[in-house]
C-alpha positions in Angstrom: -119.3 -24.2 -232.0 -116.2 -23.5 -229.7 -116.8 -26.4 -228.0 -116.2 -28.7 -231.4 -113.1 -27.2 -231.3 -111.9 -27.4 -228.0 -112.8 -30.8 -228.6 -110.3 -31.5 -231.5 -108.6 -29.6 -230.3 -108.2 -31.8 -227.1 -108.6 -34.8 -229.8 -105.1 -34.2 -232.1 -103.3 -33.2 -228.4 -103.7 -36.2 -227.7 -103.1 -38.2 -230.4 -99.9 -36.9 -230.9 -98.6 -36.7 -227.3 -98.6 -40.7 -228.0 -97.4 -40.8 -231.2 -94.0 -41.6 -230.6 -95.8 -45.0 -228.0 -95.0 -48.3 -229.3 -98.8 -49.4 -229.8 -100.5 -47.2 -232.6 -103.7 -45.4 -231.1 -106.7 -47.7 -232.5 -109.4 -45.4 -233.1 -113.4 -46.0 -234.7 -116.5 -44.7 -235.5 -120.2 -45.3 -235.3 -123.1 -43.8 -236.6 -125.9 -44.1 -234.2 -128.5 -43.1 -237.1 -127.1 -46.3 -239.2 -127.9 -48.1 -236.0 -131.6 -47.4 -234.9 -132.5 -47.7 -238.3 -131.5 -51.4 -238.6 -133.3 -52.1 -235.4 -136.2 -53.7 -235.9 -138.1 -53.0 -232.6 -136.7 -49.2 -232.8 -138.2 -49.6 -236.7 -141.5 -51.0 -235.1 -141.9 -48.4 -232.3 -140.8 -45.4 -234.8 -144.1 -46.7 -237.4 -146.5 -46.2 -234.1 -144.8 -43.4 -232.8 -145.1 -41.5 -236.5 -149.0 -43.3 -236.7 -149.8 -41.3 -233.4 -148.3 -38.0 -235.2 -149.9 -38.4 -238.0 -153.1 -38.8 -236.0 -152.3 -35.5 -234.1 -151.3 -33.8 -237.1 -154.6 -34.7 -238.6 -156.9 -33.1 -235.4 -155.0 -30.0 -235.3 -155.9 -29.6 -239.5 -159.4 -30.7 -239.1 -159.6 -27.8 -236.0 -157.7 -25.4 -237.8 -160.5 -26.2 -240.6 -163.7 -25.5 -238.8 -162.1 -22.7 -237.0 -161.5 -20.5 -240.4 -164.6 -21.5 -241.2 -166.5 -20.3 -238.1 -164.5 -16.6 -238.7 -165.5 -16.8 -242.8 -169.1 -17.2 -241.6 -169.0 -14.6 -239.1 -167.9 -12.3 -241.5 -170.1 -13.1 -243.3 -172.9 -12.2 -241.4 -171.3 -9.4 -239.3 -173.7 -7.1 -240.5 -176.5 -8.7 -239.4 -175.7 -9.2 -236.1 -175.6 -6.8 -233.1 -172.4 -5.8 -231.7 -172.9 -7.8 -228.1 -173.8 -10.5 -230.2 -170.8 -10.0 -233.1 -168.1 -9.2 -230.3 -169.3 -12.7 -228.3 -169.4 -15.1 -231.1 -165.2 -13.6 -232.0 -164.4 -14.0 -228.3 -166.0 -18.1 -228.7 -163.7 -18.5 -231.8 -160.6 -16.9 -230.2 -161.1 -19.0 -227.0 -161.1 -21.9 -229.2 -158.9 -21.0 -231.7 -156.3 -20.8 -228.4 -157.3 -24.0 -227.3 -156.3 -25.6 -230.8 -152.8 -23.8 -230.1 -152.2 -25.8 -226.7 -153.1 -28.8 -227.7 -150.4 -28.6 -230.7 -147.8 -26.7 -228.3 -148.6 -30.0 -226.6 -148.3 -32.3 -228.7 -145.3 -31.1 -230.8 -143.5 -28.7 -228.8 -140.1 -28.9 -226.8 -141.6 -30.7 -224.5 -144.3 -32.7 -225.4 -146.1 -35.6 -226.2 -143.7 -36.3 -229.2 -140.3 -35.5 -228.3 -141.1 -37.0 -224.6 -142.3 -40.4 -226.4 -139.0 -40.3 -228.7 -136.6 -40.0 -225.5 -138.2 -43.1 -224.2 -138.5 -44.1 -227.4 -134.3 -43.9 -228.1 -133.5 -44.0 -224.5 -133.2 -48.4 -225.0 -131.9 -48.1 -227.8 -128.9 -45.9 -226.9 -128.6 -47.7 -223.6 -127.9 -50.9 -225.5 -125.4 -48.8 -228.3 -123.3 -47.6 -224.9 -123.2 -50.6 -223.8 -121.9 -52.4 -227.0 -119.3 -49.7 -226.9 -117.5 -50.6 -224.0 -117.4 -54.4 -224.8 -115.8 -53.4 -228.1 -114.2 -51.4 -226.8 -112.8 -53.2 -224.2 -112.4 -56.6 -225.9 -110.4 -54.6 -228.8 -108.2 -52.2 -227.0 -110.0 -48.7 -228.7 -108.7 -45.5 -227.4 -110.7 -43.2 -229.3 -114.7 -44.3 -230.7 -116.3 -41.2 -232.3 -120.1 -41.0 -232.8 -120.5 -39.7 -236.4 -124.0 -38.3 -236.2 -123.4 -36.2 -233.1 -122.2 -32.2 -233.3 -118.7 -34.1 -233.8 -118.1 -32.7 -237.1 -116.2 -35.2 -239.4 -114.4 -34.1 -242.7 -113.3 -37.3 -243.8 -113.4 -41.0 -241.8 -112.2 -44.5 -244.1 -115.2 -47.4 -243.9 -113.0 -50.0 -242.4 -112.9 -48.0 -238.9 -117.2 -47.9 -239.4 -117.5 -50.2 -235.9 -121.4 -49.5 -236.5 -122.1 -52.7 -238.1 -120.4 -54.6 -234.7 -122.4 -52.4 -232.7 -125.5 -53.7 -234.5 -124.1 -57.0 -234.3 -124.0 -56.5 -230.9 -128.0 -55.0 -230.5 -129.6 -57.8 -232.3 -127.9 -60.7 -230.6 -129.0 -59.2 -226.5 -132.7 -58.9 -228.4 -132.2 -62.4 -229.4 -131.4 -63.4 -226.4 -134.1 -61.3 -224.8 -136.8 -63.5 -226.8 -135.4 -66.4 -227.3 -137.7 -69.0 -226.0 -136.0 -72.1 -226.1 -132.7 -73.8 -225.0 -131.6 -73.9 -228.4 -132.7 -70.6 -229.5 -130.9 -69.4 -225.8 -127.7 -71.6 -226.7 -127.5 -70.2 -230.9 -127.2 -66.6 -229.1 -124.8 -66.9 -227.3 -122.8 -68.6 -229.4 -123.2 -65.9 -232.1 -120.0 -63.6 -232.1 -120.4 -60.3 -230.9 -117.0 -58.9 -232.2 -116.2 -60.8 -236.1 -112.6 -62.0 -236.8 -109.9 -59.4 -236.3 -108.4 -58.5 -239.9 -104.5 -59.7 -238.7 -103.1 -58.5 -242.0 -104.7 -55.0 -241.5 -102.9 -54.7 -238.1 -99.7 -56.1 -239.5 -99.8 -53.4 -241.8 -100.3 -51.2 -239.1 -98.0 -52.8 -236.7 -95.1 -52.2 -239.7 -95.9 -48.0 -240.3 -95.8 -48.4 -236.9 -92.7 -50.1 -236.3 -91.4 -47.9 -239.3 -92.3 -44.8 -237.7 -90.0 -46.3 -234.9 -87.3 -46.6 -236.8 -87.2 -43.3 -238.3 -87.4 -41.6 -234.4 -84.6 -43.9 -233.3 -82.2 -42.8 -236.6 -83.4 -39.3 -236.2 -82.4 -39.1 -232.3 -79.1 -41.2 -233.2 -77.8 -38.2 -236.0 -78.8 -35.7 -233.5 -77.0 -37.8 -230.6 -73.5 -38.5 -233.3 -74.0 -34.5 -234.7 -73.6 -33.9 -230.8 -71.4 -35.3 -229.9 -69.1 -34.2 -233.2 -69.4 -30.6 -232.2 -68.3 -31.1 -228.2 -65.2 -32.7 -230.0 -64.9 -29.7 -231.4 -65.6 -27.1 -228.9 -63.3 -29.0 -226.5 -60.4 -29.2 -229.2 -60.6 -25.6 -229.9 -60.6 -24.5 -225.6 -57.4 -27.0 -225.6 -55.9 -25.2 -228.7 -56.5 -21.5 -227.0 -55.6 -22.8 -223.7 -52.1 -23.9 -225.1 -52.0 -20.5 -227.1 -52.4 -18.9 -223.6 -49.4 -21.1 -222.0 -46.9 -20.6 -224.7 -47.7 -17.0 -224.4 -47.0 -16.3 -220.8 -43.7 -18.3 -221.5 -42.5 -16.4 -223.7 -43.5 -13.0 -221.6 -41.6 -14.9 -218.8 -38.5 -15.7 -220.7 -38.4 -11.6 -222.7 -39.1 -10.3 -219.0 -36.0 -12.6 -217.8 -33.7 -11.5 -220.6 -34.8 -8.0 -219.8 -33.4 -8.1 -216.2 -30.8 -10.5 -216.1 -30.0 -10.0 -212.3 -33.5 -11.1 -211.2 -33.3 -14.5 -212.9 -32.1 -16.5 -210.4 -34.7 -15.1 -207.9 -37.4 -15.7 -210.5 -36.4 -19.7 -211.3 -36.2 -20.5 -207.8 -39.5 -19.3 -207.2 -42.7 -21.2 -207.9 -43.6 -21.6 -211.4 -47.4 -21.3 -210.8 -47.1 -17.5 -209.4 -49.4 -15.1 -210.9 -48.5 -11.8 -213.2 -49.4 -9.6 -210.6 -46.7 -11.5 -207.8 -44.0 -11.8 -209.7 -44.1 -7.6 -210.6 -44.1 -7.4 -207.0 -41.3 -9.1 -206.1 -39.5 -6.9 -209.3 -40.8 -3.7 -207.2 -38.9 -5.1 -203.9 -36.2 -5.8 -205.8 -35.1 -2.7 -207.5 -36.6 -1.3 -203.9 -33.4 -2.9 -202.1 -31.3 -2.5 -205.0 -32.0 1.4 -204.5 -31.5 0.3 -201.4 -27.9 -0.7 -201.0 -26.9 1.9 -204.1 -27.9 4.6 -201.6 -26.4 3.2 -198.7 -23.0 2.9 -200.8 -23.6 6.7 -201.2 -23.5 7.6 -197.8 -20.4 5.4 -197.0 -18.6 6.9 -200.0 -20.2 10.3 -198.4 -18.8 9.3 -194.9 -15.2 8.4 -196.0 -14.7 11.5 -198.2 -15.4 14.0 -195.9 -13.2 12.2 -193.0 -10.3 12.2 -195.3 -10.6 15.6 -195.6 -11.6 16.2 -191.9 -7.8 14.6 -191.2 -6.4 16.6 -194.0 -7.4 19.8 -192.3 -6.0 18.7 -189.2 -2.5 17.6 -190.7 -2.7 21.4 -192.7 -3.5 22.9 -189.0 -0.9 20.8 -186.9 2.2 21.7 -189.5 1.5 25.5 -189.7 1.1 25.9 -185.6 4.9 23.5 -185.2 6.6 26.7 -188.2 4.6 29.5 -185.6 6.3 27.3 -183.1 10.4 27.8 -184.2 12.3 30.4 -181.7 13.7 33.3 -184.0 17.9 33.5 -183.6 
């Protein structure tokens, strides 16, 4: 059962894989039992084999009936026989019963004459069926041909895909060629069609259905491509608007900084417009440090001037004091 399921899964996978191909998958099936029932040679050989089987069954039944009669007779005479004589006759009956079972197994067992002769009978027909199937599959470009009478379970099969009659005609034609004795019979067998006329109307309908499927697939692909293009366009517009908003925000921020720091406007304008925020902040920090250094220098110079003026004033006061102390008394 697992092998059947795996086989069906494989077939379905192949069918789905080739569903988009330009040429549709061609599938057919045959019924081996129907073909065998309509092959004259097989029917004649089967009739002969059935006659042999009836003869074998009759022999077994006669021997079993005789054996049962001997068993009954032995049971009836048991009280009149000695133990040794009874065991001797019972052993003979058991040996004969074993021989009958061996004969039955030889004729009807799994490896018996019946199975061997059936295989010998059906093998040539199977070879002819296989050859005919190969020829039909090649000439009509079939992708799969199943056997309805095999282990593959076919839940439904349309009659228009049944190739049994075609295979049967091929086998019959080959048989007529073999049995033909005159040139006219051989010419007639050679002129007989192996494959019937192709149903052009059916093929046209199948091709039209396949074309419609292909058109639907192409239309679906075109719709998907248009939808993808629309989505890409919308995404591009959104990205552009987002980038513009970011640029506007950066420009407004730079303008606010220039208004808050008018002294830096000249230096900022002279810089490259592509400076990052970190570079602008670093330039601003450096400018502030330079301003602090300039103010500190100015304060130091002013302090030094005040100290110098105080020193000069002190020296003048001391000079005036000395000059007063040096005037002589009268």
